[in-house]
C-alpha positions, 0 to 999 in steps of 0.5 A: 645303479645310482644312490642318492644321498638321503635327506636329513628328515629321511634319516630320521625315520626308522624304517626309511633308514635301515632300508637306505643303510642296508642298500648302501652296505649291499653296493660296498659289498658288490664293490668289494666282490670283483677284487675277492674274484679276480684272485690268481692262483699263486705261482710257487718259485724256487731258486731252481727255475729252469724256464719251464714254469710260465706266468701270465696266461690265467688272467689277460685284458685286451686294451684294443686302443693301446691308451689304458693307464695302471689305474684302468687296468686295475679298474678292469681287474676289479671288474673281472674283465680280466679272463683266461687266454683262450688259445694255445698261447697267442692272442692272434693278430690284434690291435692295442696292448694286452695286461697280464695279472699273476702272482709269485710266491718265494716258497724257500727261506732265502732271498730270490732274484728271478728272471721273467723272460718274454717267450717271443721276439715280436714284442714292441714293448713291455711295462712291468709293475709289482706290490707287495701285499696291498701296497700301491703298484710300483713300475720294475720294468719298462722295455722297449725295442726303440730304446737303446739296448744298453737300457735293458736290465739284463742283457738278453736279445729278448725282453727279460723282467728281473723280480726279487723275492723276500723269503716266503714273499708273494708279490703281485704283479701286473704286465703291459704288452704291446706290439704297437698299432697291429701284431701277435702277442704271447701273454707268457713269460718263462720263470728263471733263476738267474744262472739258469738263464745265463747258461741257456742264453748261452746255448741258444746264441751259440746254436744261432751262431752255428747257424749263421756260420753255416749261411756264411759259409755256403754263401762263400763256397757259392760265391767261389763256385761263380767266380770260378764257373761264371754261373750267375746262379752261385752268385744269386744263391751267395747273396741269399744265403747272406740276406738270410743271416740279415734277416734271422739276426734281426727277426731274432733280436741279435741285431739289436743287440750287437749291431744297432744298439742305440736307434733300433726300429721295428720296421728293421725286421720287415726290411730285412724280411723283404730283401730276404724274400726278394733275393729267395725269388729272384734265386729261384727264377735264375735257378729254375729258368722259369722265364724260358720254360714256365713263362705263365708261372713266371709271371706269377713269380713277378707278382710275388716280387712286386708284392716283396717290393711293396713290403720293403716300401711299406717297412721303409715308411712304417706303414705296419699295417700294410707291412703285415698285410704284404708280408702275410701275402707273401708267406701264403704265395710261397707254396707256389714255388713248390708247385713250379719246382714240380713243373720243372721237374716234369719237364725233365730238371732233376735239380728242380725236383730237389728245389721242390723239397728244399723249398717244402721245408721252408714253407713247413717251418713258415706253417708252424711259425703261423700256426704258433703265431695264431695261436693254434699250437703251444709256443716252445723252443721247438718252434720258435727255432723250427723257422731258422732251422727249416731255412738253414736245411732249406739252403743245404737242400739247394746247395746239393741241388746246385751240385746235381746241376753242375754235374749234369752241366759238365756231362752237357759240356763233355758230349757238346765237346765231343760232338765239336770235335767230330764235326769240326772238319766238316764245319770248317769246309763248310764254313771256307767254302760259304764264307766268301759268299755269306760275306758278300750277302751279309754286306749287301743285306746290311746295307739294304736293311740300313738304308732307305732306297729312295733318299740314301740315308738311314731307314727307320730302323737302322735310325732307331738302333744308332740313335739308342747306341748315341744316347747310351754313349752320351749318357755314359761320357755326360754329354747332352742329347737332342732329338730333331723330328723334321716334317715337310709342310704339305708334302701331299699338296706337292704329290697330288699337284706335280706327281709323285716323281717331283715328290720323290725328288723333293725328298732327295733334295732335302736330304742332301740339304740336311746332310751338307749342314750336319756333322758325321757324328750326328745320326740322321735318317728317314722315318717314313713318309715326309718325316725325318729325324736327326740326333745331335750332341748338343746343349738345348739352347744351341739345338734349338738354334741348329733347328733354326738354322736348318728350317731356314737352309730348308726354305731356300731349297729350289726343285725344278719342274719344267720351267716352275720352281718348287719351293717348300718349308718343314715343321721341326719339333725338338726334344732334349735328353733327361737321365732316364731318356731312350729313343722311344720317349725322345720320339715321343716328346719330338712327336708332340713338339712337332704337332705344336709346330704345326697347329702354330702355323708350320714353318717354325721350330718348338722345342719341349723344355725339361718339364715338357711343356712346348716352347716356340722358337722365334 
């Protein structure tokens, strides 16, 4: 509704003037009514506050864009846009910021200094304003996870706002709470006296220190067990247990309080969570042997690990929406591990059943946390600390499962040792009788398996195997490697015109010519048909020179066909090793270069530069 200013003539008319005046008075009254209706119940406080009283849920206003100023919040307050929270304690996952309005009244005859403690660890920023009577609001706290920890007015792993109250005074407070782009907000603060907060914080910190000490001892025992037995399961458990310390210390705020005090970022929590999920899934795959016994479920575990890897990437690059989506998916897929444990139990693994129980405890803890975050249950110390306690219980139960596994392995080894002792004599007799026969057969088989029957050089399988070993050896020693692929030009014409016997002789002549020109350390072999490969340890430029020299030598080969002399040429493709090369990638690159050499007219050398572009060699 808009009201225009009355003109001078209208003011002189009695009825019209009274009508305008009445309308103006009504508008003023309506403007005042929202302010009267936003008065909230006053919270009476004393110097014995022990955290049981809370503030902040009776009048909440959502600012989706997180751009509202104090004046905007006051306008919303006057317009009655502050409403009671419609959940058990959480706003749910929403963008933007939330404003909370409440009043505190000192019912004692002494001045009070109270501490208002935010109930959770997920908040990024908290700004508090206060006023006395009808004076303007003034800021009393500006807390942020991104600021140095030393700037906090109260030393605590969670946000704490100190408030001073004179005897009998009532103070009105307005708080802005933000989880940055998207997140959960619990617009509730516990009210403490200063001494009671210190005592409660000391108790909590001691309990968490005990919990972390348990994680550390379990990890240490597992590491020692791994050193003693050589079982990688123990090492994976040790890493998983230690990652739990990092994860919960970061999530609960202790990393910011004691380690990264000056430049803490929200994504450290997601990073630590992603690392812990990866460690847990890796341990589960090893412990349950899913790759060998449940390959289909193992693929699902690999998908979960890929999602955890995506969470890690999102956290590293601070993509908060993606991080929240991936960690939500990770938690939703966590119950799959219970199914895997039960399947392995049905296959006869008792320790898998214990693992399923342990993982169920963890899942229950995560479900409790999810219900708390979604506002389905009230936020309290029990469900706040239940997830880390459930995580600790999970690790204890898994350690018991590992104990059963060690016991089973020992029993199996004893039985196996007895069987070995009983059959030792028979085996020795059989081995002695068959040793020479087997050695002769092995030597013959190896020779036949590694040699091309026509040319006497390596066959394809032997060539690829020796090349891969040479590549790994060269990578360790920091030496360059190049692969030359040969193709005899128009070889089909030789077979069709002069017969297959002359074609076979041409292949043997080609092989002799190459072998005479290379070193013993070079790897040469027949890939199939008229294609051959040569792996040399030379600089890329030198390898091209070698290829050109071999091409010239091939051109001088002469094969007699009665009174006629047959000659032929070869096209050569060259590929060079990169830090991540293997024999398959080198073969593919050399084959590309070889086809380019054929397209360029044959009887030439084409190499691939480091960027993968063909380079003809003049």
